[in-house]
N, C-alpha and C positions, 0 to 999 in steps of 0.2 A: 069510332074514329077509324078512318082508313090509314094505311101506311103512306100512300102517295096519292096526290091529286094532280093530274096533268090538265091544266085548264087553259081556256081561251084558244085552243088550237083548231086548225082545220083538219078534222079527222078523215084520213084517206083510207078507204077500203077498195076492194075490186069493183064495187058497185057505185059508190057515192063519195062525194066530199062534203062533210057536214061540220058545221060549227058545233063545238061541244066540249065536254070534259070527260076525262077517263079516271075512274077510281080504281086503285090497285090495293089488293090485300093479300098478304102471304104469297107474294110472287105471281098472283093470278090477276087477270082483269076481273074486277068485282062488278063493275057497272059502267055503262056508257051513258052519260047524262046530258041533258039539255044545257045550253049555255048559262041559264039562270040557276042551275042546280050546283051549289058549291058546298058540299058537306065538309066537315072538319077532317083534316088529315095531318099526320105528323110532319109531312114534307109536301110542299106545294111547288110545282114547276109551272111557270107561266110560259106557255108556248104561243103567246099572242103574235099574230102575223106569220106564224110558221105552220108548215104541214106536219102532221103526226102520222107517219106510216107504220104499218105492221113491220116488225123486224125483217130485214131481207135475209133470204136463205141462199147461200152460195152452193149451188148444186155440184160444183166441180172444182176442187182445189187439191194441190199436191203440197202437203206440208213437210214431206221428206223425213218424218220422225216416226220410228227410230231409223238410224243408219246413215242418213246424209244430213245431219243437223247443221253442217257447215254451209249447206244451201239454204235451209230454212228449218225451223223447229216450231213446236206448238206454242211456246212462249211468245216468240216474235210474230208468227203467222196469225195467231188468234188475237194478239194485241192490235195488229194492223186491221184485222177484220172489225174489231170493236170500234176503232176510230172511224173506219169507213162506213159503218152502218150495217154490216152483215152480223146478225145475231146468232145464226146457226151456220156452221160450215160442214159440208158433206165431203169428207176427206177420201182421197183416192188410195187404193191399196198398193200402188207401185211407187217406185223411187223410195221405197222403204227397204230395209235390210233386217229380216227377210220380208219379201212381199207378203201381204196378208191373204194367204190362200187356205188357211184352215182355222178351226176353232181355237186351237192352242195358241196360235200366233195372235189371234184376236185378243185373247186374255192378256198376253204379254204386252201387246201394244197399248191396250187400255191402261194397264198398270203403269206404263212408262209416261204416257202423254197426259192422262187425266189430271194429274197434279199441277200441270203447267198451263191449262187452258183458261183463257179469260172469257170466252163465249162458249155457247153450247155447240156440240159437234155430233155428227153421225159418221158411220163408216160405210164406204163402198167395200164389198167383198171382192177378192180377186177371182177372175175367171180365165184360167190358163189351160194348157193342153193336158195337164196331169192331175187336176184337182176336182174332176167332176164328182167323185165320191164324197168330197168335202163340202159341197155347196149347201146341202141341207143343214149341216152343222153350223155353217156360217149364218144361214138364215135364222136358225134357232137362237143364235147369240144376239141377233138383232141387226145384221147388215140390211141396209135399206135397198140395195141393188147390187149388181155384179158387173164388174168392168172387164171388157174384152177389147182386143184390137183386131180389126180386119187389116189395117195397114201396118207398116213397119213400126217397131217399138224397140226400146233399149234392150241390151242383151240379157238383163236380169228378169225379163218378163217376156212371155211368148205370145205371138199372134196366133189366131185360130184360122184354120181353113173353113170354108163354107160348110163342109161336112161336119166338122167339129161344132160349129155354131148351131147347126140343126139339132145335133144330139144334146148339146147343152141346153138349148131352149126347151126341149122335151122334158128334161130333168127339172129345170127351173119352173116350168108350168105346173108341175105336180105339187109344189108348195106355194104356188101363187106369188112367186118372186118376179122381179123385173130385171131383165138383162140389158146392160148398157154397152154401147159400142162407139169406138173411134172408127168412123166410116171413111176410109180411103182405101181403094183397091191396091192390095199389096203388089201384085205382079205388074200393074201399070206403073206404079211409082218406081219400083226397082229398075224396070226397063228404061224408064225415062231418065233416071239418074245416070245410068250407064251411058245412055245416048248423049246426054248433055256433056259428060266427061269426055267421051270419044270425039265429040264435035268441038271440044275446047271451050265449052260454055259453062265453066265453073264460076259464073258470076251470079248476081242476085236475080237477073232476069232468067237465067238458066234454072235457078232454084224454083222460081214461080212457075216456069213452064214444066218442071218435073212433077208438079202436083196440080194438074188442071182440075177444073170443076167436075169434069166427067169422071175422074177417079173417085171423088166424093159421091157423085150421083150413083154410079154403079154399085158401090158398096151399100149405100143407103137403100136403094131399091131392093137389093138382094136380102138385106136384113128385114125389110118390111114384108117381103114375100114369105120369108121363113117364119116370121111372127104370125102372119095370117095362117100359114099351114099348121103351125103347132099350137096356136092359141096363147102363146107366151106374151106377156107384157114386155115391151121393148122401149128403150130410151136411146135417142140418137144424140150423142154428145157434140158440143161445140160446132153447130152448123154455121158455115161461113157464107153459104150461097142462097139467095132467095129462090133459085130454081130447085134446089134440094128441099128447101122449106115447103115449096108447093107440093112436092110428092108426099111429104109427111102430112100436110094439111089434107090432102085427098084421102089418105088412109084413115085419118081421124074422122073425116066426114062419112066414110064407109062404116064407121062404128068400131074400128080396131083401137085397142088401148096402146097406142104408140105415142109416146111423149118425146119432147126434144128441148134442147137448150141452145141458145147462142151465147156470145160473150160480149162484154163491153168493147173489146178491141175490134171485133167484127162490125160493131155499130158506130165506130168512130174513126178508125185508122184505115189506110188503103195500101194497095200494092205499090203506089208511088213512094210511100214512106219506106217500104222495104228496099226499093231500088236506090233511093237517095241516101238512106241512113244505115241500112244493113243490119248487123248482128242483133241489136236489141229488138228489132221488129220481126225477127224470124220466129214463126210458129207453124203448127200443123193442125188442121189445114191452114194454108197461108192466107194472108190478107188479100182481099179482092178489090175490085175497082170502086170508084166513088159511086157510080150508078148502082152497083150491086149493094153497097152499103145503104143507099137511100131506099132501095126496094126492100131490103131485109127488114127495115123498120115496119113495113106494113104487116109483116107476120108477127111482130111483137104486138101491134095494135089489135089484130084479130084473134089473139089468144092461142096461136099455134104453139108458142113457146112456153114451156114450164120451167123457166129459169133464164135469167141473164147472169151467167156465171163469170167468175174471174178466170177459170182455168189457170189459176196461179201456179206457174211452173218456174220456180226460182232457180238461180244458179249463181256462181261467182262471176266476177268480171272476166277472169281468165278463160272461163268456159265459153264466153261469147267472143273473145278476141285472141286468145293465145293457145291454151291447151286444155284438154279434158282428161282427168285422171292420169296425168303424166304424158299423154299423147298429144303431140303438136298438131294444131289445126292447120291443114294445108289447103282447104277449099271450103266453099260456102256450105256444102252438104255435111261437113263435119262440125260446123258451129252448133252449139247447144240451141235446140229449138224450144222456145217457151217465152211467155211474157208474164212478168210479175204484175198483178193487178188487184189483189184482194183488198187493198186499202183504198183504191181509186175507183173501183167498179161502179158503186152506187152514184157517186157524184158525176162521173162521166155519162152514165145512162140518163141521169136527170137533165144534165146540160144538153146532151145531144137530142134527147126526146122531148122533154117538156119545154126547155128554153128555145132551142133552135127550131124545132119542128112543131111546136104548139100542141104536143100530145098531152092528153089529160093525165094527171097524176094517178088516176085510177088504173091506167094501163100498167104502170110500174108496180103498183100494189098487187095486181093480178099476176104479172110475169115474174116478180121477184119474191113473192110471199105466198099467196093463196095457191096458185097452180103448182109451184114446187112442192109445197107441203102435201098437196093431194097426190102428186105423182109418186112421192117417196114414202107415203103411208104415215105421215106425222100430222096430218090436218086434224084439228080438234085439240091439239096441244100447241102447234105452231101454225103461223100463216094467216092470222086474221085478228081483227080487233073486236072480239066478242066475249061476253062473260064466260068464264071458265077456261079460256085460253091462257097460256103463259103470257105474262105481261112483258112481251118483247116489242119494243117501240123504237122508232128512229124519228127524231125531230129534225126537220130539214128547214133551214132558212133559205127560201127561194131567191132572195136578193143578195145573198152572200157571195161575193166574188172570190175566186181562188186561182192559184197557180200551183201546180204540183212541182215540188222541188225534191231533190235527193235527201236533203236534211230533214224533210218532214216525214219521210218514210220510216216505218218501224221494222222493216225487214232485217234479216241478218245481212243480206247484201242489198245495199241501198241503190239499186239500179232498176230502171223500168222504162219501157217505151213511152210511158205516160209522162215522164219528167219533162217539164216545159209546157205542157198543155195548160191552157187557161179556160175558165168557164164561170158559170154562176149557178148557185144552188148547192148548198153544202150541209151534210149532217152535222148538227151542233150538239146533239145529245143522243146517246145510245143507251137503251135500257134493256137488260136481259133479266127476265123473271123478277121484275120489280126492283132491280139494282142498277144504278147508274154506273156503267162501265167505261164511258168516255164522254167528255164534254169539251166543246170548243177545241177539238183537235188534240186534246190531252187525254191520255189513258188514266182512268181513275179507278178501275176495277181491281179486284184481288186475284192474283194468280192462283189457279186451282178452283175458281168459282164455277167455271164452265162444266157442264154435265154431259155425259153421253146420252143421246136420244136414240131410241130404237123404234122400229115400226110399231104402231098401235095395233093391238090384236082385236 
């Protein structure tokens, strides 16, 4: 007898949508069965009329724990992920106190957050100007990649010069790691911000003009060229522009191991939202035009992206509208930049892609599960619906209509640019390693059930 049988669903993989049943035993997928095969199981979940996706992997989230739990913590962030259909979260090393830049900090963080996680999680390692000697130790602990900034970043984390990036890539190449980058050119953005202030353009159009696509393009091209020169695997975070995505695609076609992600907000929201609504829609890189949103979807479809991430970057209401750490906000450049989306990302991607644009569900299974798992070294355990893989599944009702409300959000701070959005297609059951952790928008899992996932050797 199996532990669980998920029956009558439309099983979605990166390759196909098939009618069938899934048998689960001891937290693993034991068998993928034909529709007429219904072995006995202790628990039966009828997914009739619904899609059964592999659990989504959020390649980029800031859970702010430890250190800034008043923005977000593991308990709330992973609960929101569970309800939203992300079964594995890859957590960023910054907006932590301290930032995770060495093996000792890794251990302290794991001891702090593991007991509060509802879904599984991985760690990005820090990549800053003074921890090059610690990178191998972080890799040995199990960090799946290393995060650096080309563009401006908060004071508690350092950006790297191109020279430092080149050296870091040489080091990371030695242990076959992956270097990840926030690609916006530092000097261009800083100059443009000063220019906007000097010209009296401290408004939302001025903010958008201070971070043009060319700043993202220059940084991305430079990272790609250094990856080519060093042979280091690279990951381009939160791509906002289809023109930038094209450069990444070309490098991939040349045979270089350069992966990338975009985010649900870049696939659904626009620069007009920033101009009309302001603070909640501020992020970096910024939101782009509607035509760029539409064109960006073609790179999701063709497999350029290994992730539709949330880039969940939570903050308090005050940090969007009043003050940050006691300092009064005086212009748009000082407003907290980030969008909270870990609970909403999957449903937004499904609505924008499958419902509005008629994209096949297989595209989302590829972009949100299989490709991310491969990019971050956890495929074989995560990322697919195959025997031997963890039984991470998301059952999606394609006809379920929804509206995102503040009250429905499980975040510490119940604010998000997605509040008020309406759509169709909703996760109605999330399973992590054979355990139902959320059902019909309600958290059902046990705090501390989530496990640390490290790169497969």
